[in-house]
Backbone as a printed PyTorch tensor [residue, N CA C, xyz], in Angstrom:
tensor([[[ 30.0210, 258.7180,  81.4180],
         [ 30.9290, 257.5680,  81.5080],
         [ 30.9750, 257.0560,  82.9390]],

        [[ 30.8640, 255.7500,  83.1650],
         [ 30.9700, 255.2270,  84.5250],
         [ 32.2990, 255.6020,  85.1460]],

        [[ 32.2610, 255.9060,  86.4530],
         [ 33.4700, 256.3280,  87.1500],
         [ 34.5730, 255.2960,  87.0190]],

        [[ 34.2400, 254.0230,  87.1350],
         [ 35.2550, 252.9720,  87.1050],
         [ 35.9660, 252.8950,  85.7680]],

        [[ 35.3310, 253.4220,  84.7170],
         [ 35.9230, 253.3220,  83.3870],
         [ 36.9510, 254.4020,  83.1140]],

        [[ 36.9290, 255.4870,  83.8850],
         [ 37.7850, 256.6350,  83.5960],
         [ 39.2540, 256.2610,  83.5780]],

        [[ 39.7050, 255.4710,  84.5500],
         [ 41.1170, 255.1470,  84.6540],
         [ 41.5820, 254.3010,  83.4680]],

        [[ 40.7210, 253.4380,  82.9640],
         [ 41.0930, 252.6250,  81.8120],
         [ 41.0680, 253.4600,  80.5330]],

        [[ 40.2050, 254.4720,  80.4990],
         [ 39.9750, 255.2440,  79.2860],
         [ 41.0500, 256.2910,  79.0520]],

        [[ 41.7450, 256.7150,  80.1170],
         [ 42.6200, 257.8850,  80.0410],
         [ 43.7750, 257.7140,  79.0790]],

        [[ 44.2650, 256.5030,  78.8800],
         [ 45.4590, 256.3150,  78.0550],
         [ 45.2100, 255.4300,  76.8470]],

        [[ 43.9540, 255.2300,  76.4760],
         [ 43.6590, 254.3830,  75.3270],
         [ 42.7910, 255.1300,  74.3340]],

        [[ 43.0850, 254.9730,  73.0410],
         [ 42.2480, 255.5060,  71.9910],
         [ 41.9240, 256.9700,  72.1640]],

        [[ 40.6300, 257.2600,  72.1470],
         [ 40.1760, 258.6350,  72.2490],
         [ 40.5850, 259.2640,  73.5730]],

        [[ 40.7540, 258.4200,  74.6070],
         [ 41.1590, 258.9570,  75.9000],
         [ 42.4840, 259.6850,  75.8340]],

        [[ 43.4170, 259.2060,  74.9810],
         [ 44.6940, 259.8990,  74.8140],
         [ 44.4690, 261.2740,  74.2140]],

        [[ 43.5620, 261.3700,  73.2420],
         [ 43.2310, 262.6750,  72.6630],
         [ 42.6130, 263.5820,  73.7130]],

        [[ 41.7730, 263.0220,  74.5630],
         [ 41.1650, 263.8140,  75.6280],
         [ 42.2240, 264.3240,  76.5920]],

        [[ 43.2170, 263.4820,  76.8610],
         [ 44.2960, 263.9090,  77.7480],
         [ 45.0330, 265.0940,  77.1510]],

        [[ 45.3400, 265.0260,  75.8570],
         [ 46.0270, 266.1300,  75.1890],
         [ 45.1820, 267.3930,  75.1990]],

        [[ 43.8680, 267.2370,  75.1300],
         [ 42.9600, 268.3850,  75.1300],
         [ 42.6150, 268.8570,  76.5400]],

        [[ 43.2520, 268.2690,  77.5470],
         [ 43.0500, 268.6450,  78.9500],
         [ 41.5900, 268.4650,  79.3790]],

        [[ 40.9420, 267.4590,  78.8170],
         [ 39.5410, 267.2010,  79.1720],
         [ 39.4030, 266.8830,  80.6530]],

        [[ 40.3750, 266.1410,  81.2130],
         [ 40.2700, 265.7420,  82.6140],
         [ 40.3710, 266.9520,  83.5370]],

        [[ 41.2300, 267.9170,  83.1830],
         [ 41.3280, 269.1480,  83.9740],
         [ 40.0350, 269.9540,  83.8720]],

        [[ 39.4450, 269.9640,  82.6840],
         [ 38.1850, 270.6880,  82.4960],
         [ 37.0530, 270.0240,  83.2820]],

        [[ 37.0760, 268.6960,  83.3330],
         [ 36.0700, 267.9830,  84.1230],
         [ 36.2150, 268.3190,  85.6040]],

        [[ 37.4570, 268.3900,  86.0650],
         [ 37.7160, 268.7850,  87.4520],
         [ 37.1240, 270.1640,  87.7260]],

        [[ 37.3230, 271.0890,  86.7840],
         [ 36.7940, 272.4380,  86.9730],
         [ 35.2660, 272.4340,  87.0080]],

        [[ 34.6280, 271.6370,  86.1730],
         [ 33.1680, 271.5750,  86.1710],
         [ 32.6290, 271.1370,  87.5290]],

        [[ 33.2840, 270.1320,  88.1190],
         [ 32.8450, 269.6630,  89.4370],
         [ 33.1000, 270.7380,  90.4880]],

        [[ 34.2530, 271.4170,  90.4030],
         [ 34.5340, 272.5130,  91.3380],
         [ 33.5110, 273.6340,  91.1790]],

        [[ 33.1120, 273.9240,  89.9370],
         [ 32.0990, 274.9550,  89.6990],
         [ 30.7980, 274.6170,  90.4220]],

        [[ 30.3940, 273.3630,  90.3350],
         [ 29.1550, 272.9470,  90.9910],
         [ 29.2780, 273.0680,  92.5040]],

        [[ 30.4280, 272.6490,  93.0390],
         [ 30.6510, 272.7770,  94.4830],
         [ 30.6620, 274.2410,  94.8990]],

        [[ 31.3300, 275.0750,  94.0970],
         [ 31.3980, 276.4930,  94.4250],
         [ 30.0420, 277.1610,  94.3980]],

        [[ 29.2170, 276.8340,  93.4100],
         [ 27.8900, 277.4380,  93.3090],
         [ 26.9870, 277.0210,  94.4620]],

        [[ 27.2890, 275.8750,  95.0800],
         [ 26.5330, 275.4150,  96.2460],
         [ 27.1010, 275.9580,  97.5470]],

        [[ 28.2240, 276.6590,  97.4750],
         [ 28.8550, 277.1760,  98.6850],
         [ 29.6240, 276.1330,  99.4540]],

        [[ 30.0730, 275.0720,  98.7680],
         [ 30.7580, 273.9650,  99.4410],
         [ 32.2810, 274.0570,  99.3820]],

        [[ 32.8190, 275.1640,  98.8640],
         [ 34.2680, 275.3640,  98.8460],
         [ 34.6390, 276.4430,  99.8560]],

        [[ 35.5730, 276.1290, 100.7260],
         [ 36.0180, 277.0710, 101.7600],
         [ 37.4330, 277.5390, 101.4180]],

        [[ 37.5420, 278.7680, 100.9280],
         [ 38.8180, 279.3340, 100.4920],
         [ 39.5790, 280.0120, 101.6280]],

        [[ 39.0470, 280.0040, 102.8250],
         [ 39.6360, 280.7970, 103.9080],
         [ 41.0080, 280.3010, 104.3330]],

        [[ 41.2090, 278.9880, 104.3290],
         [ 42.5050, 278.4010, 104.7040],
         [ 42.8080, 277.2520, 103.7510]],

        [[ 43.6290, 277.5350, 102.7580],
         [ 44.0460, 276.4910, 101.8260],
         [ 45.4080, 275.9530, 102.2530]],

        [[ 45.8020, 274.8350, 101.6940],
         [ 47.0810, 274.2190, 102.0560],
         [ 47.7470, 273.6440, 100.8170]],

        [[ 49.0810, 273.5720, 100.8720],
         [ 49.8660, 273.0130,  99.7760],
         [ 50.7660, 271.9110, 100.3250]],

        [[ 50.9460, 270.8510,  99.5520],
         [ 51.8020, 269.7490,  99.9910],
         [ 52.1260, 268.8800,  98.7760]],

        [[ 52.9340, 267.8490,  98.9930],
         [ 53.2710, 266.9260,  97.9060],
         [ 53.4000, 265.5150,  98.4600]],

        [[ 53.3340, 264.5460,  97.5540],
         [ 53.5150, 263.1420,  97.9330],
         [ 54.3310, 262.4570,  96.8390]],

        [[ 55.2570, 261.5950,  97.2420],
         [ 56.1110, 260.8730,  96.2960],
         [ 55.4620, 259.5680,  95.8540]],

        [[ 55.5740, 259.2830,  94.5710],
         [ 55.0950, 258.0210,  94.0050],
         [ 56.2380, 257.3700,  93.2280]],

        [[ 56.4970, 256.0930,  93.4680],
         [ 57.5850, 255.4150,  92.7660],
         [ 57.1970, 255.1610,  91.3050]],

        [[ 58.1490, 255.3850,  90.4000],
         [ 57.9290, 255.1280,  88.9740],
         [ 58.5210, 253.7700,  88.6070]],

        [[ 57.6960, 252.9000,  88.0490],
         [ 58.1760, 251.5840,  87.6490],
         [ 58.9660, 251.6450,  86.3460]],

        [[ 58.7370, 252.7140,  85.5720],
         [ 59.4820, 252.9340,  84.3290],
         [ 59.9810, 254.3770,  84.3290]],

        [[ 61.2000, 254.5730,  83.8550],
         [ 61.6830, 255.9390,  83.7080],
         [ 60.8870, 256.6150,  82.6000]],

        [[ 60.5980, 257.8890,  82.7860],
         [ 59.8270, 258.6160,  81.7930],
         [ 59.8870, 260.0960,  82.0580]],

        [[ 59.0000, 260.8370,  81.4060],
         [ 58.9370, 262.2830,  81.5880],
         [ 58.6330, 262.6210,  83.0430]],

        [[ 59.3040, 263.6360,  83.5450],
         [ 59.0770, 264.1420,  84.9020],
         [ 59.2090, 263.0430,  85.9510]],

        [[ 60.2670, 262.2700,  85.8290],
         [ 60.6650, 261.3560,  86.8990],
         [ 62.0750, 261.7340,  87.3250]],

        [[ 62.4760, 261.2980,  88.5040],
         [ 63.8140, 261.5930,  88.9860],
         [ 64.1310, 260.7550,  90.2000]],

        [[ 65.4090, 260.6830,  90.5850],
         [ 65.7950, 259.8950,  91.7570],
         [ 65.2120, 260.4800,  93.0340]],

        [[ 64.5610, 259.6450,  93.8060],
         [ 63.9120, 260.0860,  95.0390],
         [ 64.9260, 260.0480,  96.1810]],

        [[ 65.2760, 261.1960,  96.7600],
         [ 66.2910, 261.2170,  97.8200],
         [ 65.8560, 260.5240,  99.1040]],

        [[ 64.5570, 260.2820,  99.2670],
         [ 64.0870, 259.6110, 100.4850],
         [ 63.6740, 258.1600, 100.2080]],

        [[ 63.9820, 257.6660,  99.0110],
         [ 63.6690, 256.2780,  98.6600],
         [ 64.8830, 255.6310,  97.9960]],

        [[ 66.0430, 255.8490,  98.5960],
         [ 67.3010, 255.2380,  98.1420],
         [ 67.5980, 255.5160,  96.6690]],

        [[ 67.1880, 256.6950,  96.2170],
         [ 67.5090, 257.1060,  94.8580],
         [ 66.6990, 256.4390,  93.7720]],

        [[ 65.6660, 255.6900,  94.1490],
         [ 64.8270, 255.0460,  93.1370],
         [ 63.9940, 256.1000,  92.4150]],

        [[ 63.7760, 255.8700,  91.1310],
         [ 63.0790, 256.8710,  90.3320],
         [ 61.6020, 256.9640,  90.7290]],

        [[ 61.1180, 258.1900,  90.6970],
         [ 59.7310, 258.4250,  91.0470],
         [ 59.2770, 259.8010,  90.6120]],

        [[ 58.0430, 260.0960,  90.9200],
         [ 57.4440, 261.3950,  90.6300],
         [ 56.7730, 261.9260,  91.8840]],

        [[ 56.5920, 263.2280,  91.9210],
         [ 55.8310, 263.8620,  92.9930],
         [ 54.5060, 264.3580,  92.4410]],

        [[ 53.4790, 264.2170,  93.2470],
         [ 52.2100, 264.8850,  92.9680],
         [ 52.1200, 266.0690,  93.9160]],

        [[ 51.9620, 267.2560,  93.3550],
         [ 51.8350, 268.4820,  94.1400],
         [ 50.3690, 268.9040,  94.1410]],

        [[ 49.9080, 269.4200,  95.2760],
         [ 48.4780, 269.6710,  95.4230],
         [ 48.2110, 270.8980,  96.2820]],

        [[ 47.1840, 271.6550,  95.9000],
         [ 46.6050, 272.6900,  96.7600],
         [ 45.1600, 272.2940,  97.0200]],

        [[ 44.7670, 272.3150,  98.2850],
         [ 43.3870, 271.9960,  98.6530],
         [ 42.7540, 273.1610,  99.3930]],

        [[ 41.4170, 273.1950,  99.3730],
         [ 40.7350, 274.1910, 100.1970],
         [ 40.6480, 273.6560, 101.6260]],

        [[ 39.9770, 274.3850, 102.4850],
         [ 40.0520, 274.1080, 103.9220],
         [ 39.6630, 272.6870, 104.2980]],

        [[ 38.6830, 272.1170, 103.6010],
         [ 38.2080, 270.7840, 103.9770],
         [ 38.9420, 269.6620, 103.2440]],

        [[ 39.9160, 270.0160, 102.3910],
         [ 40.7100, 268.9960, 101.7210],
         [ 40.3480, 268.7170, 100.2800]],

        [[ 39.4190, 269.4870,  99.6990],
         [ 39.0650, 269.2770,  98.2960],
         [ 40.1520, 269.8630,  97.3950]],

        [[ 40.6510, 269.1040,  96.4190],
         [ 41.7390, 269.5760,  95.5560],
         [ 41.3050, 270.7300,  94.6490]],

        [[ 42.1110, 271.7910,  94.6390],
         [ 41.8730, 272.9420,  93.7730],
         [ 42.8380, 272.9770,  92.5970]],

        [[ 44.0630, 272.5060,  92.8090],
         [ 45.0950, 272.5530,  91.7760],
         [ 46.0350, 271.3740,  91.9710]],

        [[ 46.4200, 270.7340,  90.8670],
         [ 47.2940, 269.5600,  90.9500],
         [ 48.3760, 269.6590,  89.8820]],

        [[ 49.5640, 269.1820,  90.2090],
         [ 50.6690, 269.1600,  89.2600],
         [ 51.6010, 268.0120,  89.5850]],

        [[ 52.5170, 267.7090,  88.6740],
         [ 53.4860, 266.6400,  88.9140],
         [ 54.8870, 267.1270,  88.5760]],

        [[ 55.8750, 266.4570,  89.1440],
         [ 57.2790, 266.7580,  88.8690],
         [ 58.0960, 265.5000,  89.1260]],

        [[ 59.3820, 265.5650,  88.8390],
         [ 60.2740, 264.4920,  89.2330],
         [ 60.3970, 264.4500,  90.7410]],

        [[ 60.7210, 263.2820,  91.2860],
         [ 60.8050, 263.1330,  92.7410],
         [ 61.9410, 263.9500,  93.3390]],

        [[ 62.9000, 264.3690,  92.5110],
         [ 64.0350, 265.1420,  93.0040],
         [ 63.8220, 266.6470,  92.9080]],

        [[ 62.6450, 267.0870,  92.5250],
         [ 62.3310, 268.5150,  92.4510],
         [ 61.8870, 269.0030,  93.8210]],

        [[ 62.4610, 270.1220,  94.2660],
         [ 62.1260, 270.6470,  95.5880],
         [ 60.6870, 271.1460,  95.6140]],

        [[ 60.0090, 270.8900,  96.7330],
         [ 58.6040, 271.2880,  96.8680],
         [ 58.3840, 272.7650,  96.5720]],

        [[ 59.3270, 273.6060,  96.9910],
         [ 59.1580, 275.0520,  96.8610],
         [ 58.9760, 275.4840,  95.4090]],

        [[ 59.5300, 274.7250,  94.4750],
         [ 59.4320, 275.1000,  93.0670],
         [ 58.0210, 274.9380,  92.5110]],

        [[ 57.1710, 274.2350,  93.2360],
         [ 55.8160, 273.9780,  92.7440],
         [ 54.8120, 275.0160,  93.2120]],

        [[ 55.1520, 275.8240,  94.2130],
         [ 54.1510, 276.7090,  94.8050],
         [ 53.5780, 277.6910,  93.7890]],

        [[ 54.4410, 278.4280,  93.1070],
         [ 53.9430, 279.4460,  92.1770],
         [ 53.1290, 278.8290,  91.0380]],

        [[ 53.6310, 277.7840,  90.3520],
         [ 52.8090, 277.1790,  89.2920],
         [ 51.4720, 276.6330,  89.7930]],

        [[ 51.4540, 276.0800,  91.0040],
         [ 50.2000, 275.5300,  91.5330],
         [ 49.1840, 276.6250,  91.8190]],

        [[ 49.6420, 277.7100,  92.4440],
         [ 48.7190, 278.8180,  92.7250],
         [ 48.2050, 279.4080,  91.4150]],

        [[ 49.1090, 279.5910,  90.4550],
         [ 48.6890, 280.1150,  89.1550],
         [ 47.7700, 279.1410,  88.4280]],

        [[ 47.8790, 277.8630,  88.7520],
         [ 47.0790, 276.8470,  88.0840],
         [ 45.6670, 276.6940,  88.6220]],

        [[ 45.3400, 277.4050,  89.7090],
         [ 43.9650, 277.3440,  90.2230],
         [ 43.0390, 278.0140,  89.2140]],

        [[ 42.0670, 277.2810,  88.7300],
         [ 41.1640, 277.8170,  87.7190],
         [ 40.0600, 278.6520,  88.3680]],

        [[ 39.5450, 279.6660,  87.6590],
         [ 38.4420, 280.4670,  88.2010],
         [ 37.2180, 279.5850,  88.4500]],

        [[ 36.7560, 279.5960,  89.6790],
         [ 35.6630, 278.7100,  90.0870],
         [ 34.4640, 279.5470,  90.5210]],

        [[ 33.2990, 279.0800,  90.1760],
         [ 32.0730, 279.7780,  90.5680],
         [ 31.9660, 279.8740,  92.0850]],

        [[ 31.3300, 280.9330,  92.5290],
         [ 31.0520, 281.0820,  93.9520],
         [ 29.5450, 281.2330,  94.1350]],

        [[ 29.1180, 281.0660,  95.3630],
         [ 27.6780, 281.1310,  95.6310],
         [ 27.1360, 282.5280,  95.3620]],

        [[ 27.9610, 283.5090,  95.6840],
         [ 27.6030, 284.9030,  95.4190],
         [ 28.8230, 285.6060,  94.8450]],

        [[ 28.6050, 286.4670,  93.8710],
         [ 29.7040, 287.2460,  93.3360],
         [ 30.4420, 286.5570,  92.2030]],

        [[ 31.6030, 287.1280,  91.8280],
         [ 32.3580, 286.6190,  90.6790],
         [ 33.0670, 285.3060,  90.9760]],

        [[ 33.6200, 284.7180,  89.9310],
         [ 34.4160, 283.5030,  90.0930],
         [ 35.6240, 283.7740,  90.9790]],

        [[ 36.1030, 282.7460,  91.6250],
         [ 37.2260, 282.8980,  92.5440],
         [ 38.3340, 281.9230,  92.1770]],

        [[ 39.5920, 282.3910,  92.3350],
         [ 40.7280, 281.5200,  92.0660],
         [ 41.8860, 281.7750,  93.0270]],

        [[ 41.6410, 282.5620,  94.0800],
         [ 42.7310, 282.9380,  94.9830],
         [ 42.4010, 282.5590,  96.4190]],

        [[ 43.2720, 281.7830,  97.0700],
         [ 43.0640, 281.4740,  98.4920],
         [ 43.1470, 282.7380,  99.3390]],

        [[ 42.3890, 282.7730, 100.4230],
         [ 42.5460, 283.8750, 101.3710],
         [ 43.8450, 283.7050, 102.1460]],

        [[ 44.1590, 282.4530, 102.4960],
         [ 45.3750, 282.1490, 103.2490],
         [ 45.8940, 280.7920, 102.8040]],

        [[ 47.2240, 280.6770, 102.7470],
         [ 47.8370, 279.4210, 102.3190],
         [ 48.7610, 278.8990, 103.4060]],

        [[ 48.5330, 277.6610, 103.8320],
         [ 49.3580, 277.0020, 104.8480],
         [ 50.3440, 276.0630, 104.1620]],

        [[ 51.5760, 276.0520, 104.6720],
         [ 52.6110, 275.1980, 104.0840],
         [ 53.6230, 274.8050, 105.1450]],

        [[ 54.2910, 273.6630, 104.9260],
         [ 55.3300, 273.2440, 105.8650],
         [ 56.6530, 273.9290, 105.5160]],

        [[ 57.7140, 273.5900, 106.2430],
         [ 58.9800, 274.3110, 106.0960],
         [ 59.6930, 274.0390, 104.7780]],

        [[ 59.1920, 273.1160, 103.9910],
         [ 59.7450, 272.9190, 102.6560],
         [ 59.5080, 274.1070, 101.7410]],

        [[ 58.5900, 274.9850, 102.1450],
         [ 58.2590, 276.1740, 101.3580],
         [ 58.7630, 277.4530, 102.0410]],

        [[ 59.6720, 277.2920, 102.9990],
         [ 60.1590, 278.4180, 103.7990],
         [ 61.1980, 279.2320, 103.0260]],

        [[ 60.6920, 280.0870, 102.1410],
         [ 61.5530, 280.9790, 101.3610],
         [ 60.8980, 282.3560, 101.2930]],

        [[ 61.6990, 283.3870, 101.5260],
         [ 61.1540, 284.7400, 101.5740],
         [ 60.5640, 285.1730, 100.2350]],

        [[ 61.1630, 284.7170,  99.1310],
         [ 60.6240, 285.1520,  97.8360],
         [ 59.2250, 284.5810,  97.6060]],

        [[ 58.9330, 283.4140,  98.1910],
         [ 57.5830, 282.8650,  98.0700],
         [ 56.5990, 283.6470,  98.9400]],

        [[ 57.0450, 284.0400, 100.1230],
         [ 56.1870, 284.8670, 100.9790],
         [ 55.8730, 286.1950, 100.2890]],

        [[ 56.9000, 286.8080,  99.6960],
         [ 56.6770, 288.0780,  99.0030],
         [ 55.7220, 287.8940,  97.8340]],

        [[ 55.9240, 286.8170,  97.0840],
         [ 55.0740, 286.5770,  95.9150],
         [ 53.6130, 286.4240,  96.3290]],

        [[ 53.3690, 285.6820,  97.4030],
         [ 52.0000, 285.5070,  97.8930],
         [ 51.4260, 286.8290,  98.3870]],

        [[ 52.2150, 287.5740,  99.1510],
         [ 51.7420, 288.8430,  99.7060],
         [ 51.3910, 289.8290,  98.5940]],

        [[ 52.1940, 289.8560,  97.5420],
         [ 51.9320, 290.7670,  96.4270],
         [ 50.6110, 290.4580,  95.7420]],

        [[ 50.1240, 289.2650,  95.9090],
         [ 48.8540, 288.8660,  95.2970],
         [ 47.7140, 288.8240,  96.3040]],

        [[ 47.9590, 289.3940,  97.4640],
         [ 46.9090, 289.4950,  98.4660],
         [ 46.5790, 288.1890,  99.1480]],

        [[ 47.5140, 287.2410,  99.1200],
         [ 47.2930, 285.9450,  99.7640],
         [ 48.0770, 285.9000, 101.0700]],

        [[ 47.3910, 285.7570, 102.1820],
         [ 48.0800, 285.5840, 103.4550],
         [ 48.7710, 284.2220, 103.4640]],

        [[ 49.8320, 284.1170, 104.2450],
         [ 50.5710, 282.8570, 104.2690],
         [ 50.9190, 282.4660, 105.6970]],

        [[ 50.9580, 281.1710, 105.9130],
         [ 51.3870, 280.5980, 107.1950],
         [ 52.3200, 279.4540, 106.8530]],

        [[ 53.6110, 279.7700, 106.8070],
         [ 54.6310, 278.8070, 106.4060],
         [ 55.5660, 278.5520, 107.5780]],

        [[ 55.7340, 277.2900, 107.9360],
         [ 56.6230, 276.9440, 109.0480],
         [ 58.0470, 277.3880, 108.7370]],

        [[ 58.7360, 277.9320, 109.7400],
         [ 60.1010, 278.4310, 109.5520],
         [ 61.1090, 277.3830, 110.0030]],

        [[ 62.1140, 277.1750, 109.1650],
         [ 63.1570, 276.1980, 109.4810],
         [ 63.9070, 276.6140, 110.7400]],

        [[ 64.0960, 275.6730, 111.6450],
         [ 64.8590, 275.9340, 112.8490],
         [ 64.1480, 276.7560, 113.8920]],

        [[ 62.9180, 277.1700, 113.6040],
         [ 62.1650, 278.0050, 114.5410],
         [ 60.9460, 277.2650, 115.0640]],

        [[ 60.2170, 276.6310, 114.1750],
         [ 59.0070, 275.9100, 114.5650],
         [ 58.8810, 274.6540, 113.7190]],

        [[ 58.2120, 273.6890, 114.2360],
         [ 58.0100, 272.4450, 113.5030],
         [ 56.7400, 272.5320, 112.6720]],

        [[ 56.7000, 271.7150, 111.6350],
         [ 55.5070, 271.6730, 110.7910],
         [ 54.2980, 271.1610, 111.5580]],

        [[ 54.5440, 270.4610, 112.6920],
         [ 53.4310, 269.9030, 113.4680],
         [ 52.5390, 271.0010, 114.0370]],

        [[ 53.0950, 272.1970, 114.2340],
         [ 52.2830, 273.2940, 114.7670],
         [ 51.1900, 273.7050, 113.7920]],

        [[ 51.4080, 273.4060, 112.5170],
         [ 50.3980, 273.7310, 111.5160],
         [ 49.4190, 272.5830, 111.2980]],

        [[ 49.6110, 271.5100, 112.0620],
         [ 48.8460, 270.2940, 111.8300],
         [ 47.3480, 270.4660, 111.9040]],

        [[ 46.8650, 271.3340, 112.7730],
         [ 45.4080, 271.4750, 112.9200],
         [ 44.7640, 272.0940, 111.6860]],

        [[ 45.5780, 272.7200, 110.8300],
         [ 45.0490, 273.2700, 109.5840],
         [ 45.4640, 272.4500, 108.3700]],

        [[ 46.4910, 271.5930, 108.5100],
         [ 47.0160, 270.8690, 107.3640],
         [ 46.5980, 269.3910, 107.3340]],

        [[ 45.9090, 268.9360, 108.3550],
         [ 45.5740, 267.5160, 108.3770],
         [ 44.6370, 267.1380, 107.2290]],

        [[ 43.8560, 268.0970, 106.7490],
         [ 42.9180, 267.7760, 105.6660],
         [ 43.6590, 267.4820, 104.3600]],

        [[ 44.7120, 268.2520, 104.0600],
         [ 45.4650, 267.9680, 102.8340],
         [ 46.2610, 266.6770, 102.9880]],

        [[ 46.7260, 266.3970, 104.2000],
         [ 47.4430, 265.1380, 104.4240],
         [ 46.5090, 263.9410, 104.2220]],

        [[ 45.2500, 264.0970, 104.6130],
         [ 44.2650, 263.0380, 104.3690],
         [ 44.0310, 262.8590, 102.8670]],

        [[ 43.9260, 263.9770, 102.1480],
         [ 43.7280, 263.8930, 100.7000],
         [ 44.9190, 263.2370, 100.0210]],

        [[ 46.1300, 263.5840, 100.4730],
         [ 47.3290, 262.9580,  99.9180],
         [ 47.3260, 261.4460, 100.1730]],

        [[ 46.8570, 261.0500, 101.3440],
         [ 46.7760, 259.6200, 101.6560],
         [ 45.7940, 258.9230, 100.7220]],

        [[ 44.6870, 259.5930, 100.4100],
         [ 43.7320, 259.0180,  99.4590],
         [ 44.3760, 258.8390,  98.0860]],

        [[ 45.1080, 259.8650,  97.6290],
         [ 45.7620, 259.7770,  96.3240],
         [ 46.7860, 258.6450,  96.3060]],

        [[ 47.5550, 258.5470,  97.3960],
         [ 48.5810, 257.5000,  97.4720],
         [ 47.9670, 256.1080,  97.4700]],

        [[ 46.6950, 256.0170,  97.8550],
         [ 46.0170, 254.7280,  97.8680],
         [ 45.4350, 254.3230,  96.5280]],

        [[ 45.4600, 255.2370,  95.5410],
         [ 44.9360, 254.9140,  94.2110],
         [ 45.9200, 254.0090,  93.4720]],

        [[ 45.4280, 252.9390,  92.9210],
         [ 46.3010, 251.9400,  92.3020],
         [ 47.1360, 252.5220,  91.1750]],

        [[ 46.5660, 253.4040,  90.3460],
         [ 47.2960, 253.9460,  89.2140],
         [ 48.1780, 255.1270,  89.5970]],

        [[ 48.1420, 255.5390,  90.8580],
         [ 49.0140, 256.6120,  91.3220],
         [ 50.0830, 256.0930,  92.2690]],

        [[ 49.7310, 255.0990,  93.0810],
         [ 50.6690, 254.5610,  94.0750],
         [ 51.9660, 254.1000,  93.4190]],

        [[ 51.8670, 253.5320,  92.2370],
         [ 53.0210, 253.1850,  91.4180],
         [ 52.7860, 253.7600,  90.0280]],

        [[ 53.7220, 254.5830,  89.5690],
         [ 53.5560, 255.1830,  88.2440],
         [ 53.9780, 254.1900,  87.1730]],

        [[ 53.0590, 253.8400,  86.2780],
         [ 53.3310, 252.9060,  85.1910],
         [ 53.5790, 253.6350,  83.8720]],

        [[ 53.1560, 254.8890,  83.7710],
         [ 53.1620, 255.6130,  82.5050],
         [ 54.5050, 256.3050,  82.2600]],

        [[ 55.0080, 256.1980,  81.0450],
         [ 56.2200, 256.9290,  80.6920],
         [ 55.9150, 258.4020,  80.4260]],

        [[ 54.7390, 258.6680,  79.8560],
         [ 54.3810, 260.0430,  79.4950],
         [ 53.8160, 260.7800,  80.7020]],

        [[ 54.3600, 261.9730,  80.9340],
         [ 53.9420, 262.7560,  82.1010],
         [ 52.4760, 263.1650,  82.0110]],

        [[ 51.9990, 263.4810,  80.7840],
         [ 50.6130, 263.9400,  80.6830],
         [ 49.6210, 262.8300,  81.0070]],

        [[ 50.0100, 261.5700,  80.7780],
         [ 49.1300, 260.4610,  81.1540],
         [ 49.0590, 260.3210,  82.6790]],

        [[ 50.2090, 260.4340,  83.3340],
         [ 50.2140, 260.3380,  84.7980],
         [ 49.4430, 261.5000,  85.4130]],

        [[ 49.6110, 262.7010,  84.8390],
         [ 48.8570, 263.8580,  85.3260],
         [ 47.3620, 263.6560,  85.1100]],

        [[ 47.0010, 262.9940,  84.0110],
         [ 45.5820, 262.7140,  83.7600],
         [ 44.9970, 261.8520,  84.8680]],

        [[ 45.7290, 260.8210,  85.2830],
         [ 45.2420, 259.9730,  86.3720],
         [ 45.1170, 260.7710,  87.6710]],

        [[ 46.0810, 261.6620,  87.9350],
         [ 46.0110, 262.4930,  89.1390],
         [ 44.7990, 263.4170,  89.0820]],

        [[ 44.5270, 263.9850,  87.9040],
         [ 43.3700, 264.8700,  87.7450],
         [ 42.0630, 264.1120,  87.9280]],

        [[ 42.0050, 262.8940,  87.3830],
         [ 40.8010, 262.0740,  87.5420],
         [ 40.5680, 261.7620,  89.0180]],

        [[ 41.6390, 261.4060,  89.7350],
         [ 41.5040, 261.0970,  91.1620],
         [ 41.0120, 262.3160,  91.9370]],

        [[ 41.5480, 263.4980,  91.6110],
         [ 41.1080, 264.7230,  92.2880],
         [ 39.6460, 265.0190,  91.9840]],

        [[ 39.2540, 264.7860,  90.7380],
         [ 37.8610, 265.0000,  90.3520],
         [ 36.9310, 264.0680,  91.1200]],

        [[ 37.3310, 262.8150,  91.2840],
         [ 36.5010, 261.8520,  92.0110],
         [ 36.3580, 262.2400,  93.4780]],

        [[ 37.4390, 262.7530,  94.0660],
         [ 37.3640, 263.2130,  95.4580],
         [ 36.3310, 264.3290,  95.5780]],

        [[ 36.3590, 265.2660,  94.6280],
         [ 35.3990, 266.3750,  94.6510],
         [ 33.9820, 265.8860,  94.3530]],

        [[ 33.8660, 264.9480,  93.4150],
         [ 32.5520, 264.4330,  93.0330],
         [ 31.8620, 263.7430,  94.1990]],

        [[ 32.6340, 263.0480,  95.0120],
         [ 32.0370, 262.3670,  96.1640],
         [ 31.4030, 263.3700,  97.1190]],

        [[ 31.9810, 264.5740,  97.2040],
         [ 31.3700, 265.6020,  98.0440],
         [ 30.0330, 266.0460,  97.4570]],

        [[ 29.9560, 266.1190,  96.1320],
         [ 28.6970, 266.4800,  95.4820],
         [ 27.6180, 265.4490,  95.7570]],

        [[ 28.0340, 264.2160,  95.8770],
         [ 27.1010, 263.0940,  95.9920],
         [ 26.5580, 262.9190,  97.4000]],

        [[ 27.0050, 263.7570,  98.3280],
         [ 26.5400, 263.6000,  99.7130],
         [ 25.0840, 264.0070,  99.8500]]])
């Protein structure tokens, strides 16, 4: 299917069935598998972040955005590998705290092929800003063998992590620039997530095309 057609196809006819069958997430995994088998995924320093998108219609997983005068919106939550390629994506209402997305996002990383050895789904280290500064999250990561670098509230600024987090911020800027993500038009959460998954897949696909 031509890349330009994906966004139109996601919520019409058979595309709706594909969304229910998580075809877009599976496509994302296929592209990640190809990148992993080529050795193009760097798991050494991953990062987590979110970006707010205004919702033009109230729907599933929307909520009042505290930083946008209470206007309804959604958040896109993302984990990327070191160079900014998306590994896991999720959505929530704009009023959901970032910290609540960390565990589901890490668990949502699919097993990806590696150049040598078994499939991989666990970051070596995860960088996050102070929105994720909770001891139970640090413990949860440590129990799974994931090192963490999370900015501490009142101790250090998130800017100190900037040299490792700028890649995810760039990826978030790309997502925010997508017409079907910049403003949420869909009432159904799975349709909006489908568009986010397609955008993440395209970001990864462009790396394959180099």
